N, C-alpha and C positions, 0 to 999 in steps of 0.2 A: 506494500499502500504508500503511494506516495504522499510527502512530509506532505500537502497540498491538500485541500480537498478538492475529489470533481465538481462540477459544474453542468448546466446543459445548457452549450445557446440558446440564443434565440435569434428569429429574424433575419434578415437577411447576411448574414454573416455562417448562420447556422445553416443554412442554402445551400453558397455555396461550398461551405466544407463537404458537408454530405452531399453532395453529387459528385466532387471532385474525386472524393472519398469511396463513390459508386453506392451508395446509401445509408453509409450507417458512419458514428462519430470509432472514431480511436481513445482510449487514457487520452493521445497527447495535442487531441482535439478540445478534450473535458478540464486542460487545465488552462489551456490559454486562453478559454472562453470569459475567464477573470476579467478580462479585458480585449472587450470586445477589437479596437483597433489594435490592437497586438495577436490577436487574431483574423482579425481581416488580411494583415502586414505579410503574420505566418500564409497563408493560406494561397494570396499570391506570387510568394517569390517562390515558397514548395509549389506552386503547380507552374511553373514556370521553367522551375530546373525538372522536372520530372514529365513532365509532355512540353516542351516548348524549344525543347534543345535540338540541336540534330547530332550530339554523340549517340552511339549508339546503346541501347540497354543495357547493355556483356557493362560496357565501360559504367556507367555512371551507377549499376549497383556495385561493380567489384568499388569502387570509390566508397560506397554507403557502410559496405563489408568488413574493409580496410578502417576505415575513421571507427564505424560501431567497437574493432577489433583494440585501436589505441588508446579506446578514450573508458575502453569497460563498457561500455553502452552495451549491457547484454539485451536488451529490448528490442535496440535497432537492432540485433542482430538476425535476434529471432525471426523480429518483423519482412524482415529481406533475404534471410537467407531463402526460401524458396522463390522469392521471386527471381537471386542470382542465379539459381539452377530454370527458372523456368525462358534465362535471357538469354543462355549455350555459356553461363561459365561451367568448366570443364569442374564435376568432383575435385579431383587432385589438385586443382589451384584453389575451391573455396578450403581443404582441409588446410593448402601448407599456407594462407593467408587468417587461416585462424589463430595462426600465435603472435604476437611479440615482439618479432624479429623481422630482420632484413630476408624477402622475399625473392625470390627469379621462380618465374614460370616458364621457361624458356620460349614466350613470347613475346616477342620489340614488343609491342605496343603493351598486352597489361605489364611488363617491368617496367618503360618508363612511367606511365600513370600510375603503378604503385610507389616508386621512388621519392614521386613528386608528392604523392599523398601524403605518404610518410615524413616527407617534406615538411611540408606544408603542420600536417599534425605534431609533428613531434617539434619543432622547431620554429615556425612562424615561416622564417623565413629563406628562402630556397636559393644557395647556390646554383652559379651560372649551370658549372657541367650537365646538372643535373635539371636543367629548366631548355634548357639546347641539343640536350636527348629529347626530351616529352616534345618540341619545336622541331628534330628534326621527325617525327613522325605524324605529327598535327595539321590540319593548318590555324591560325593566326585567332579565328574565334571557334574553333574545334578548342585551342586554350585557354582560349577565355572562360567555354562552358566549363573545362574541364576543372580551369579552378575557380567556378561558381560555385561547383556540385562540392568539391572537396570545401568549401568557404562553408559553402550551405549547412551540410551535414554535420560538419565540426561542432555550429550551434543546435542545432538539433539533438545531436549526441550530451553536448554537455546541457543542456537544457533538462533532459533526462535525466541525467547522473545526478549530477544536485539537489534536483529534487525528487530525486530516489526513486525513478519508475525503474521495476525491474523486469525481465521476462515473464513473471509471474502474471504483473497485472492485463498484460497478454490475453489468459483464460476469459473470462468473460467474456471479453470481447469475442473470443474465437467460439467460446459458448453459441452468441448471442444472434453467430454469421450459422453455425454449419447447417 
């Protein structure tokens, strides 16, 4: 159970959150609902990151899963590991990134994204070599989108961890949507 009580969002923001989520609210949504402006802005930002970017879903989910591991956000891992598999991330890669150590997958693009994600999450500052390795595989627009995805999911995971939201908090959601 999180450190702050859940609340039920109402009005236009709630409708937009439910629409983006496909008909339900998550524990994260029920915490954000304490402030309508925050919930609305968060929903718009994460909607853009999840649905408005050109980067493929496997790269987005790779980032989200890696950030979850590095920030010890088990709720985020549990919420996205199935999405990662569904987006085509190989099981061997999922197993490799599940540990808080440097990862090499054998896929040049994945390795560039993982090194960049690790640098942004652990150090904030990204050294030039890591950035240029990323840029050798992606366009400027893709590099912006990858950066925004890492930054956004650091925000998500740090919010969840600070408020004590864990994978166990997903159980009522899973039961409601089964």
